DOBAKE-898067 format. One record per atom (N, C-alpha, C, O): z, y, x. Coordinates in pm, whole numbers, plus 50000, padded with zeros to 5 digits. Atoms other than C-alpha are relative to their C-alpha. Example, Ala and Ser with C-alpha at 12.3 -4.5 7.8 and 13.67 -1.06 7.14 Angstrom:
500004988150089/507804955051230/500005012050090/500665011850194/499944988149918/507144989451367/500735010949923/500905022049974/
END
This chain:
498944995450086/260302048244090/501165005450085/501405000250194/498884994649923/263302069344205/501184990449999/501264981549914/498785008050000/266622053744300/500815003349876/500795014649826/499164997850117/268992049144009/501145009450035/501695009050145/498844991549982/271632075643965/501254991449993/501214980449939/498775007950001/275242064244011/500444996049860/501134985949843/499565003050136/275742065143632/499014991449924/499314987149812/500995008150069/272592045743544/500444985549998/501054980750094/499595014150006/273142009843427/499194991750098/498064995150133/500715009449915/272201981143653/499154990949911/499384990349790/500785009550081/269601955443540/500884989649932/500624985649819/499115010050059/272421930743483/500765005749880/500924999049779/499264993650109/274371955243267/499125001849876/499554999349764/500874997550115/271391963943052/499544986949937/499294986249817/500455012850053/270351927643018/501074993149917/500744985349827/498905006750070/273781916642893/500705008849898/501665004449835/499334990750090/274691946942683/499834995749854/498784990549818/500135003350143/275421941442311/499085009649927/498535006249822/500884990050060/273451972942232/499445008950109/500075010950213/500684991149906/271021996042412/499525012149923/499025010949812/500534987950062/270162032042333/499165007650102/499605010050215/500844991049921/267292052442474/500375014249959/500295017749841/499524986650030/268542088342498/498985010650041/498395010150149/500714987449971/266622121242479/498554997950043/498015005750122/501415002349968/263132106442500/499095006749899/499505010149788/501044995750094/259942119442345/499544987349930/498894978849991/500195012650070/259622092742076/498745000649914/498655008649821/501175001950085/256232082741937/500304988149909/500204976649952/499575010950087/257342062541635/498844991449952/499014979449931/501165006650058/253832053141513/500304994549860/499704984849817/499775003450141/255302050541163/498855005349916/497905011149971/501124995950085/253092058240863/499675014850014/498525018850003/500204985549986/253592095640915/499745004150144/499555015950172/500124997249857/253202093041294/501035010450044/500715020150111/498914991049966/256552110041333/500215000350151/500264989950216/499724998249858/257182124141680/501325007550014/501505018349957/498744993349969/260692132641800/499915005450141/499734997850236/500134994049868/260592157142087/501144996150092/500964995050213/498855004849923/264062146442199/500824991249907/501684996149834/499395009250095/265222115442015/500644988250068/500404985450186/499345012149953/267342084642054/499494988049920/499134989349803/500365012650067/266442048641972/501104990050031/501314986550148/498905009449983/269342024541917/499544985949965/498954983549860/500375014150018/268781987041955/501284991749995/502104992350086/498915009750013/271291961441831/499394986149993/498624983149902/500585013249997/270431925841923/498495000850017/498015006950113/501464999949991/266721920741857/499365010749913/498145010849898/500484991350105/266401949141606/500245014850031/501265018450090/499824985549994/265881986741602/500965004149888/500675001949771/498984996550097/268982000141430/499825014149945/499995016449825/500104986050043/268372037641420/499085007650094/498955004250212/500894991349923/265922064441536/500255014349954/499925017949841/499664986350037/267102100541540/500575007150123/500965000450219/499324993049890/268412127941772/501514997949993/502084996649884/498544999649989/272022125941890/500694988849922/501634991349848/499425011250072/272832091341756/501414996750051/501674997350171/498745006249964/276382078441750/499764985150017/499054978849938/500305014049969/276432043941903/501294992150012/502354997950038/498805008349990/278862014541908/500575000050142/499865002550239/499375001149870/281342010542190/499344988650078/499034978050023/500625009949915/279851991542480/498485001150010/497844993650082/501454998149994/276302004142421/499595005350137/500205014650189/500544995349872/274332008142743/498935010549973/498075008649888/500934988950020/272402040842768/498915000050108/499194998550227/501134998149911/268952044442920/499555014649985/499205018949875/500394985950003/268112080343010/498485000949988/497764998250085/501454999150023/264652085842858/499495014350010/498325016849981/500434986149988/264562123542920/498875001150101/498924995350209/501174998849914/261242133343069/499024988549985/498044987750059/500875011450022/259662101542937/499594998749854/500035006349769/500525002950135/257882087742631/500464986249960/500234976450031/499635012950057/259372060142417/498984996749892/498785004749800/501045003750095/256672041742224/500124985249967/500814977850038/499995014350028/256142008042057/499314992250111/498434997550179/500715008649908/255131979242278/498554998749958/498254997949838/501435001250030/251361976342302/499644985549969/500334976250011/500395013250051/249521946942147/498554997450036/497675005350002/501345003749954/246481929642297/499534988249915/500144977549917/500445010250094/244481909442045/498944990550055/498354982749979/501055008749945/242111891742287/500065000750151/499525010050212/499865000149854/242971882342645/499834985650047/500614976850010/500225013349944/241551852142830/500964998350118/500605000650233/498934999449902/244791846843014/499804990350116/500164993350229/500185010049894/243841815543208/499105005150111/499205000350224/500944995349900/241131834843391/500635009750101/499975014150195/499324991149906/243711856743565/500074993750139/500205000850239/500025006649869/243671830743843/498775003950081/498745001950202/501234995749932/240191844543926/499885015249997/498775020549988/499984985550015/241211881043916/498955006950087/498935005450209/500984992049929/238301903644009/498814992350055/497894998450109/501075008149940/236051874644111/498635003949945/497665004750020/501284997150061/233311884043865/499735014849980/499095018649882/500134985450017/233401921643919/498565004549981/498315014749916/501404996050008/229611922743948/499174990849910/497954990749919/500695008950092/228741897043682/499445007449879/499955017949839/500394996950137/226751901843368/500614989349910/501214979749958/499485010050093/227731882843056/499314986650023/499954976150013/500745012349974/225021857343136/500594992550118/500774980450113/499445006549882/226461850743480/501384994449971/501754983950025/498695004950043/229921847043327/499864986949924/500594977349949/500235012250078/228611821443079/499634988350092/500164977350079/500465010749912/226851801743350/501144994950087/501354982850096/498965004149906/229771801543596/501124992649928/501524981749969/498825005650065/232581794643351/499714988149910/500494978549905/500215009850105/230961773343085/498994989150035/499114977849988/501025009849967/227951756043235/500214993450135/499764982150158/499895005549866/228961750943596/501444996650042/501734985050071/498735002149931/232561755243709/501245000449911/502334997149957/498824998850085/234841760743409/500784987149985/502004987349976/499335012850019/235581723743372/500754995450124/501494985650119/499275003649878/236881722543728/501465004549994/502275000150074/498634995350012/240031740643616/500894988949945/500644983449838/499045010250039/242921716143597/501065006149908/501165018349899/498914994550081/245851719543356/500915009350080/501335019750030/499124991449920/247941733743640/499365013550032/500075023250058/500684987249978/245291760643692/500095008849876/500215021049886/499774992550123/245561770643328/501435005449997/501675016849959/498604995749995/249311771943371/500155012150092/500805021950055/499874989049903/249001794343677/499435012949945/500085023349953/500614988050054/246611818643512/500805005949885/501015018049878/499224995250113/248651820643194/501335006050044/501775016249991/498714995149954/251911825243381/499875014150059/500635023050024/500174986849939/250641854343590/499585010349896/500075021549896/500484990750101/248831870143296/501125004449906/501215016149869/498904996950090/251901868143074/500985009650066/501465019050003/499114991049927/254081884243340/499385013850013/500045024049992/500714987349984/251471910943403/499995008049870/500115020249872/500064993250128/251261918743033/501305007549973/501285019549945/498744993350033/254951925942980/500335010750104/500925021050069/499764989949896/255141944643312/499285013049969/499795023850002/500794988050027/252451968843190/500255005749861/499555014949819/499664994450130/254031974742849/499314993349883/499404998249771/500625007750108/252021949242648/501014989449958/501234979750030/498925009050041/254711931542449/499514988249916/500224978249902/500625011050073/252391909842236/498594997850052/497805007250059/501345003349949/249331892042376/499464987749928/500174977949907/500705011750051/246821868742216/499324993150118/498434998650182/500625008149895/245971841542466/498764993349940/498854982749878/501265005350053/242301836042372/499574988750093/498744990550182/500065011149904/242411801942537/498874990649964/499084980249901/501205006850050/238871789542490/499434989750095/498264986050084/500485010449910/238641764142769/500904987749999/500984980550098/499045011050007/241171738542648/499274986949976/499244981749864/500845012050014/239021708242717/500824987449978/500294977349931/499125011450028/242021684642699/501325005349944/501645017149956/498694996350050/245411684742532/500935003550116/501825011950101/499184996649883/246971685342880/499815014750039/500765021350080/500244985849973/245321719342934/500775008749901/501365018849938/499294992350101/246781731742608/501514999850024/502185010050011/498585001149970/250231718742696/500385009550114/501405016350107/499724991449884/250081737143030/499965014749961/500785022650008/500114986150043/248961769442864/501265004449927/501795015249953/498804996550076/251901769142623/501254999750088/502135008150072/498875000449908/254351758942895/500175013550070/501285018650082/499934987349930/253481790843082/500455011249908/501305019349945/499614989450094/253771813142776/501484999449967/502145009749952/498595001450037/257181799142694/500955003750113/502145005750089/499154996349887/258471807443042/500205015050013/501125019450081/499984985649982/257841844643009/500605006649876/500225003249764/499354993750115/260021866942788/499115010449932/499405022449934/500904991450074/257151881242586/499694994049865/500164983149833/500445004950131/255601877442242/498524996250014/497715004350058/501345005149976/252441856142244/499444993049876/500184988349790/500725007850100/249841840742016/499024991250076/498174996250150/500995008949939/247971809842134/498814999149905/498934994049794/501265001750073/244381812242012/499294988150063/498654989450167/500445012749943/243361776242068/498484998649985/497944999649875/501445001950003/239711770642162/499544990450108/500274987550203/500585009249902/237471747042353/498495002250002/497754996049925/501424996649992/234081761342451/499184988050045/497964987950028/500715011749950/233201727642604/499754989549892/499104979349918/500185009750108/233281709742268/499665007049869/499845019149857/500354994550131/232111714741911/501285002549920/502114993449909/498754997250071/234821731941704/500254991149881/501404988549845/499825008950115/234171709441405/500454986050044/500874977949961/499535012949949/234991679941630/501435000950054/502294993050016/498664999749941/238011690841833/501085004149900/502245000349915/498994996550100/239731706241529/500384988149913/501414988349846/499725011850082/239551672241360/500684988950077/501084978850019/499475011049920/240891651841649/501494997949976/502235007349949/498605003650021/244191633841616/500895006450106/501995010950076/499214994249892/245391646541954/500255014949976/501355019949998/499844985750029/244761682641855/501015002149889/501895010749901/499074998350112/246591678841525/501444997050044/502375003750002/498675003349949/249511662641704/500565011450085/501745014850076/499574988649918/249641691241955/500485011549913/501545017349939/499624989050088/249731717041677/501364997349937/502205006349929/498745003450064/252561698841505/501175000850098/502275005150062/498925000349901/254571695241828/500305013550062/501465016850083/499824988449913/254011728242007/499825013549933/500125023849995/500284987350064/253091754741754/501025002849888/500814999049773/498944997750099/256271766441579/499685011049899/500375012249798/500354988450083/254551797041420/501205009449987/501515014349879/498844991249999/257581817541518/499575014250031/498405016950060/500314986149965/257801854741575/499635001550147/498925010950184/500254999049857/257631848141948/498774992250045/498214995150151/501185007849963/254791822741952/499204996949875/499554988249795/500885002150114/252021824841696/498844991050035/498724986250148/501095009649984/248901803941649/498765004749926/498845008849810/501314997450060/245211810641583/499054989150046/499334981850142/501115008049949/242011790641612/498935009550052/498585019349987/500974991449934/239461805541849/498694992350018/498604983150099/501325006149983/235821795741808/498955009749947/499265018749869/501094991150037/232451812341761/499054993149904/499064980949890/500965005050099/229711808441501/498615003150051/498265014750073/501294998449933/226231802741638/498915006049911/497935011449961/501064995750091/224251812041327/499104988749957/498124991149886/500745011850045/222901776641280/500044999749847/501134999649789/500004999450146/221761776740913/500754988449934/501164989749819/499225011150057/223481742940861/501505002950001/502274995749938/498624995649992/226771760640940/500964988550033/501854985449955/499115011149963/228431731741126/501435004550023/502354996450020/498644994949978/231421754441193/500854999749873/502055002349878/499255000350127/232391750540826/501234991250010/502304994849961/498885009349990/234611720840909/501155006050082/502325003350054/498954993649921/236481741441171/500745010449917/501965011749928/499344990450089/237141768940916/500894992749899/501984997449866/499185007750093/238381742640674/501264994850068/502324994250006/498825004349925/240701729340944/500985011550017/502195009750003/499134988349987/242021764341003/500755002749870/501945005749871/499374997750130/242691768240633/501074989449974/502154992749923/499045010850020/244441734440620/501255002250085/502364999350041/498894997849908/246611743840919/500705013349977/501745015950038/499434986850023/247341778740788/499865009150120/500725017650145/500224992549877/245901793641107/498875010149983/497795006349939/501104990450001/243891826041121/498944996350104/499224989350201/501105002349906/240521824741296/499705013050074/499615023650012/500484988949918/239581847841582/498684995750062/498594984850118/501355004349962/235891847641673/499255011350069/499335022850029/500874990349935/233521865141913/498805002549908/497984993749887/501084996650094/231161882841674/499195011750056/499725020250127/500834988949955/228241905841742/499945001150151/500095012050206/500145000349855/227811895242106/498544997550032/498004987049997/501445000649973/224271901542230/499624986750065/500174982850168/500525012449946/222421869142286/500854987849970/500494976750010/499135011450025/225271847342161/500354998749852/500124988249793/499625000550142/226561855841811/499435012149929/499365022949987/500764989350064/224821876941550/500305000849851/501274995049802/499804997750143/224481887441187/499954987149919/500624986049816/500085012550075/223561852341074/501374993149994/501724987249891/498685005950000/227001840241177/500925006849900/501655000149827/499164992550096/228731867740979/499604996449858/500454994049772/500475003250135/226551860440676/500474986249957/500914984449843/499605013650035/227341823240688/501514999149973/501944992649878/498555000150023/231091828940722/500325006149863/501175001049790/499754993050126/230961852840426/499544991849880/500274990349782/500555007550114/228751831740201/500804987549969/500814982849855/499205012050023/231031801740247/501475003249972/502304994249960/498674996050043/234151821640165/501094999350105/502264997650071/499005001149894/235861821040505/500365013450064/501155013750159/499614986949949/236051858440573/501255004649926/501225006449804/498734996550060/239671868340513/500605011950073/500125015650180/499334989049928/241991897440602/500654995650130/500955004050215/499395004949876/243461875140874/498984997650110/499374995550225/501035002849900/240121870241053/499865011950094/499805023450052/500184989649898/239751889441379/498644998050066/498334987250117/501355000349945/236221897641497/500015007250135/500175019450142/499914994749865/236161902341873/498665006050041/497614999850023/501144992049953/233711928242014/499265006449881/499245018649870/500724994750117/231651931941691/499085011550042/499085022149979/500724989049936/229241952241902/498535000949963/497945011649978/501444999550028/225711942941791/499734995049859/498884986349838/500145004450138/226011939041417/499275010549917/499245022349952/500694991050093/224011954041133/501015006349905/502165002149897/499144994050102/225431976640864/500444989549898/501574989949850/499665010350096/225321946540633/501194991750048/502104988849970/498885007949947/227631926640861/501295008050001/502345003049962/498804991650001/230041955540907/500545001549858/501765001549837/499554998450138/230141959840531/500684987349948/501634988149871/499365012550039/230981923040482/501424999250059/502364995149992/498685000149937/233841926040731/500945009649928/502085006249897/499184990050066/235111957740566/500424995549860/501574997249820/499725004050138/234871943340215/501034988949992/501744987849892/499065011250003/236921912740308/501285002950077/502134994150092/498754995849937/239601932240496/500234995050140/501364995050188/499845005149865/238911917940840/500335010850101/500225022750072/499624990949891/240041933541168/499094997650120/498584986650140/500805001249879/238141940341489/500895001250123/501935007850120/499354998749870/239261936341849/498975005750097/497994999150131/500964992849915/237501961442073/500424998850146/501565001550181/499785001049856/237191955042448/499015009350069/497995004950123/501014990149961/235481987142553/499554998550144/498364999950172/500425002049861/235531980742930/499024988450009/498024989150080/500845011949998/234021946642870/498635002849940/497605000050001/501274997850072/231391957042619/499095009650075/497875007850076/500804990149928/230271986742828/499434994450129/498394999050176/500375004749868/230011966443147/499104987850000/498144987150077/500695012849981/228711931743079/499014996449891/498354986149901/501175001650084/226411934642781/500184994349862/499194990349799/499865004650138/227971923842452/499315009649903/498855005549796/500544989550084/226671956442308/500805012650024/501825012350092/499254987649978/227761992642297/501394998649939/501524993549828/498645001150055/231561994642252/500055004749855/499545015449821/500274999350144/231951992041880/500895009249919/500695010349798/499084992050083/234722015741776/499275010749921/499655013749808/500744989450070/232192042741684/499354994549872/499295001549771/500605006150119/230462018641442/501074995249903/500934996749781/498915005050085/233682003041313/500635011349921/500965009749804/499394988550070/235092037341228/499155004449882/499685008149777/500884995850110/232052045641016/500114990949879/499824995149767/499905009650111/232672014640806/501434997449956/501684989249868/498615001450041/236442017740783/500624986650035/501514981949964/499465012949958/237141985240968/501185002550094/501045009750193/498834997949914/240651984041120/499754995050142/499134984650163/500295002649859/240611984041500/501294996650075/502335002950055/498985002849900/242831967741760/499324999650136/498094999950143/500584999349866/242361967342137/500234987150079/501134979250050/499985012049917/241761940742399/499595003650142/498785012650164/500444998249861/241491938942777/499034989150043/498434990050150/500975010749978/239371907042759/500414990850113/501084980850088/499745009649892/239671891243105/500125006950135/499385016350166/499824994749864/240911898643455/498954994850098/498934999350212/501075004349910/237941879943601/499075011850029/498385012050131/500704987349977/236291914243563/500985011650017/500985018450120/499314987150016/238801940943462/501484999250029/501994989050075/498654998249949/242321952843513/501094993949912/502244993149956/498985004850094/244111937643209/501055010649974/502225007349952/499114988550015/245661972143171/499715006849868/498605011849846/500224993950132/246141985442817/499715014950010/499025020449923/500314985949983/246042021142947/498515001850030/497875010949978/501434999749973/242572014443087/499204997049874/498165003149851/500695003450124/241571998742755/499975011949905/498965014449840/499984988150085/242662029842567/499045010650050/498305016749973/500904989949943/240812052842805/498544996349978/497735004849940/501395004250017/237642032242789/499555001349856/498415005049830/500344998650142/237732031942409/499735014449965/498735017449900/500194985850030/238142069442386/498725005250063/497955012449999/501164995049927/235472076042648/498694995049940/497775002849919/501255005450051/232822052542510/499705005049859/498555007749825/500204995250137/233352063542150/499495014450001/498555017749929/500444985949994/233032100342238/498615001350060/497825009750018/501344999849941/230012093442457/498954997149894/497945004049886/500975003650103/228242076742166/499865011149896/498765013949849/500084989250099/229152104841928/499135011550052/498335017149977/500844989549941/227612130242165/498534995750007/497645003549973/501375004649987/224522108942230/499284999649865/498125003649856/500615000450133/223892103441858/499645014249954/498595016449896/500274986150039/224142140841800/498855005850080/497985012650025/501064994549916/221912149642095/498634994749959/497635001949966/501265005850042/219232125841971/499425007149879/498215006849856/500454992550117/219062146841655/499885014950028/499585022849938/500054986049965/219112179641844/501255007649960/501245019949954/498754993750042/222712186241736/501005000250114/500824993750217/498904999249905/225882194841924/501304996649930/501595002049823/498675003050055/229292179641858/500965010950044/501165013250163/499034989549968/231802207741839/501444995849971/502385001650026/498665005150031/234762188441693/499944984750007/499294978349925/500125014249974/235272153341825/500684992049890/501684996349833/499485008050109/235932125441578/501194991450037/502194991249965/498925009049960/238122100641767/501015007650086/500655013750186/498944992949930/241442114641883/500884990350078/500924978450048/499095008249920/243912101842142/501054993549911/501454982149934/499005005550093/246412096841860/499494987449932/500234977849913/500595011950063/244022072441693/500024988050095/500294976850052/500095011049905/243682051942010/501384994050028/501504981950046/498645005449988/247462049042053/500324991349878/500994981149890/499845008150121/247472036541694/499324986450016/499904976149981/500705012749979/244862010141783/500804990850090/500894978850065/499315007949898/246931998642080/501354994749954/501914985850017/498685004150047/250121994441878/499934994549858/499914982449837/499995004050140/250031993841500/498744992349963/498794983149881/501255007150029/246391982841493/500074985550038/499614976849963/499845013849959/247211951641688/500964992449911/500734980849879/499025006550088/250241944241470/499364996349867/499604985549815/500655002950128/248141946441154/499014988550016/498934979849929/501005010649980/245401924341299/500654986350008/500054976349967/499325012849981/247951897241377/500984996849887/501704986949893/499085002450111/249861900041050/501455002350036/502354996649974/498654997549951/252901913341236/500495014149970/501495018550026/499684985950021/253021948741098/501405001949941/502005012449961/498654998850052/256271942040916/501074997250104/502264998750077/499065004249896/257851930941244/499955009450119/501005013750167/500164991949878/256441951641534/498905010349977/498325011149869/501104990450005/253961979441609/500435014349982/499645023450007/499494986450017/256132009641530/501495000050025/502144989550024/498574998549973/259602023041605/500655004649870/500715016549840/499374997450128/261382020541272/501204990949984/501174979450027/498825008550022/264832007941173/499634987449923/498894987749825/500275012950063/264711971241082/498914992150068/498834980050050/501035007449927/261741962641301/500574994550130/501604999150180/499585005849874/262031941341610/499855010350112/498975018950110/499964990149892/262801960341927/499034996250110/499444991150214/501035000949898/259521958142116/499695014450040/498955021549971/500024985949962/259741991042306/499565001850144/499774993150229/500444996449865/258242007842610/500445014250030/500225023349951/499694986649949/259602037242807/499055002950114/499054996050216/500894995249894/256952055343009/500705011750068/500895022350008/499264989649928/258772075443273/499874997450149/500074986250196/500125001449855/258182081843642/500255013750061/499345021950071/499624986949948/260052110943796/499355003250133/499365014750177/500654997649872/258172106544122/498525002849987/497845005550086/501434998050020/254742110843968/499695014349959/500265019349862/500394986450041/253172145543958/499155000149874/498925010749815/500805000750123/251052133143666/500864998249875/500324997649764/499145002450115/254072128043442/500665012749946/501555011949862/499564987450060/254732164843375/498935010550021/498205009850120/499294999050126/254242186043179/499404990349897/498254986149909/500485008750108/253962164242868/499895008549873/500805008949791/500174990850113/252552188742615/499324993349882/499534997249767/500665007650106/250382164242418/500344985350024/499684978850105/499535013549966/252192130642407/498944989149983/498874979950064/501045010150019/249262110642266/498975001050112/498554990950167/500944998149890/246892125542520/500584995450132/499864990550219/499375004249876/249422118342791/499974984850013/499684979650121/500015014649996/249682081542701/498614994950033/498454986050117/501355005449986/245922076642683/499335004450129/498644996350193/500824994549892/244612098942960/500775003350129/500155006650230/499234996449880/247462105143206/500854988550053/500944986650175/499095010649956/249842075443216/499244987850050/498044986350024/500565012449950/249222042343388/501104989650007/502274992649985/499025010950002/250922008643424/501165002550096/502274997950070/498944997249905/252912021043725/501055009649946/502115011250006/499044990850062/254632046143497/500864993249894/501704999749831/499195007450097/256112019043275/501364997350062/501484989450156/498655000549945/259842022443340/500814988549942/501434980850017/499185010050067/261471999743082/499204993749887/498475000549815/500655007350109/260181972942845/501034990849936/501744983450003/499205009450078/262071955042569/499064991749913/498134997149854/500715008650093/260671925242382/501044992749915/501884985349967/499045006250091/262601913942077/501445003550040/502354995350025/498694995349958/265531934242209/500414995850139/501435000450190/499685004949866/265481916642545/499345008950105/498155011950095/500544991749893/265041937842856/499204991250095/499764982250158/500865007849911/262081923943051/499515008250119/498955002850214/500294991349887/261521953943276/500955011949991/501175017449884/499094988749999/263931981043383/499885007350133/499865001250240/500104991549881/263632009943625/498834995850089/498904996550212/501215003649927/260171997943721/499984986050058/499044982550129/499935013449942/261251962343806/500114989649889/500804991749789/499945010950096/260721929943617/501404994049994/502114993350095/498715006650022/263781913043470/499734986749931/499144986349823/500125013150064/263801875843399/498634993650011/498344984249937/501325005949979/260261868443520/499894995650145/500245003250236/500065005849865/259611846243822/498635002850062/497744994350060/501284996249939/256821864744001/499694991650124/498534987850142/500325008749885/257161844544326/499454986449957/498554981050022/500525012750050/256631812544126/498555001449957/497714992749985/501384997650044/253501827343968/499075001950120/497944997150121/500814997749879/252251838644309/499624986850067/498484984950107/500275012849935/252571803644453/499034991649917/498134985249971/500905007750087/250901787544151/498575005250009/497624997450014/501334994049989/247981811844173/499384996950135/498194993950144/500525003249867/247641806344547/499484985750006/498444983050065/500445014050002/247431768944489/498694998549925/497804991049967/501235000850080/244761773644222/498815005650077/497744999550078/501114994049925/242631796744436/499574990950114/498384989150138/500345009049889/242821773044732/499274987649949/498314982950011/500665011750057/241881743644510/498575003249959/497654995749992/501354996550046/238901761444351/499085003050117/497914999150117/500834996449885/237681774844682/499544987650075/498394986750118/500385012349930/237751740644844/499104991149915/498234984349967/500815008350089/236261723544539/498575005149992/497624997349994/501344994350008/233331747644514/499294999750136/498074998650143/500594998549868/232801749944889/499825014850029/499585022749939/499984985949963/232751782545082/498715007249960/498745018649914/501284993550032/229051789645030/499905003049850/499525014049810/500074998050145/229221784744654/501055010149953/500785018149863/498944990650035/232501803944632/499555014450024/499725023049937/500454986449967/231051834544805/498815004049914/498745015449867/501194996850080/227741832544617/500385003949857/499755012649797/499594996850137/229571833044283/500465014349984/500325020249877/499544986050006/231041867044367/498885010050024/499045021949996/501084990949961/227731881444481/498674995449941/497804990750015/501275004250061/224961873944230/498845008150054/498995019850092/501194993249950/221441882544337/499715012649919/499945013249799/500424987650066/220231917444261/498484999849991/497815000150095/501485000450011/216671916444121/499405013150046/500035023750045/500704987849960/214111940744248/499865009449881/499625005149769/500184990050105/213931972844050/499145011350054/499195014550173/500914989349959/211372000644058/500745013250000/501425016749904/499504986349994/212452034844171/498885009149953/497795009050009/501054991450056/210552060243965/499545010350102/500345016250175/500564989749911/208222082844158/500545013749959/500635017149841/499484986550024/209622117844194/498915010250032/498485011150147/501074990449973/206992145344152/500465011950083/499645019150139/499504988249930/209292171144313/500294996750146/501424997950192/499825004049861/208722159744669/499245009150096/499045005750213/500824991449915/206712188944800/500825010450074/500245018650146/499154991449918/209702208044942/501194991950048/501614982249985/498735005549954/212692198745149/501115008149936/500995020249920/498914993150069/215962207044980/500985006450097/501835014350055/499124993949900/217722216345305/499165005450116/498164999450156/500674994949880/216632238145594/500604993650124/501454984750115/499585006449875/217202229745956/501505000850020/502104992050083/498554998649982/220782242545942/500794991949898/502024991349905/499315007550103/221562220745642/500405008349880/501075003249790/499644991250112/221932250445407/499134996549879/497914998049886/500815003950116/220862238545060/499445011949922/498645010149830/500434988350077/220292274244940/498575004150031/497965011449953/501344996149960/216972277845125/499144987650015/499494978550090/500905011549991/214112253445079/498825003750088/498265014650077/501134997749915/211442250445338/498834991149957/499044980149906/501155008350037/207872238145278/500014987050078/500354986750196/500115012849933/207392201545356/498855000450100/497765005050067/501045000449896/205452196745680/499144987749978/499644976549972/500945011150015/202362175545631/499764993550135/499635000450236/500255007149876/201802148845892/498494998150018/498054992350117/
END
């Protein structure tokens, strides 16, 4: 980021100002009409967006942020992020979903102490707001003890962001842990259901015809907590689970179906008919095997879409990458489906504008927060992102703002972030987040896990065996493709030995 001009406010000034105005930015409001202001102002008073228009008059003492040459957009919303796994960033880059299950759930997941959950959540929460994600669902599915849950919430409460704890425990049966006295006590003590900290139950449905998960759904209903569930995951959750949830009356507009990648038309129709929402993790689905990224199927059935980065144990936790992956995989499938029929796609179905909608308003709707965040409108909470980087050659010209957000911008271009009117990043630097503390906590966790597993096991986990694969015989081996000089334009006959 460039040095601040002499007239630019300092981080301290902007953090303590009674009002903030973004001046002369290209404003993507994401309101119902998708209004775009080519040069607009956004005035924030306290925690609320007061006005959105060109040339706003502002109260005395308002601090101005020069947004010229940048894009002002709503804060992005991530509806499914395994935040605790950030302590293992990139460790499973070469895993399949099976290897992930084995490592985390069958072998080593229980080795994570409460302080390791705290470390992962703390770093993930800081990373989220730094990259312009103002609301994150902590899909915390390894809470094997209440101490782990306490640590997870402690970390979320330290970071000036908007979070939802999706409480889960993959190591126990959901119909058991949701009924425990300790769990109920935790919910009563730590889950205020405020605008800044929401609550969901996170568990999956196996498809067992006895539907033992019924008791967990009943607990969710009793607690007034929406359910978020991994649905349509190859080899793990399937159409039987969707059918059972539907037949027992637990599919609601508040239910979020994560991935939803390997479902039948019947299942998609049940989700659509009951008003459910999907959380698409295109990088995840394309890489590790849940199924083909599902936005192309969800769109055909009219199911509302939100976006997710899933987990940093594989991917970047970057909402810009999530948007790009969604657009790319959806368009790839549209072309492939057409080619299989001998057709050509001449007008693409999914547009960059749609994907920005998924990343903002789509997430707000999925979490029941659409009346609060997700768009830049007077009266909504001030969760705002300024994308601006005068030192980047990729930040001009900005002729298609939606295309620029999805296909040109990146987390390093996030200049300013407000959450609930509070400045959490300004001029490319975090405000009010203790990154050194997170760094030390993560270092302690990595050292602990590495010593606990042992060096051999630690290294082996990052490098799973590659099975033998057959290379297809190539019939075109009777000529060399390069002559003696290396010129590929002339092929010489292959010399027989």
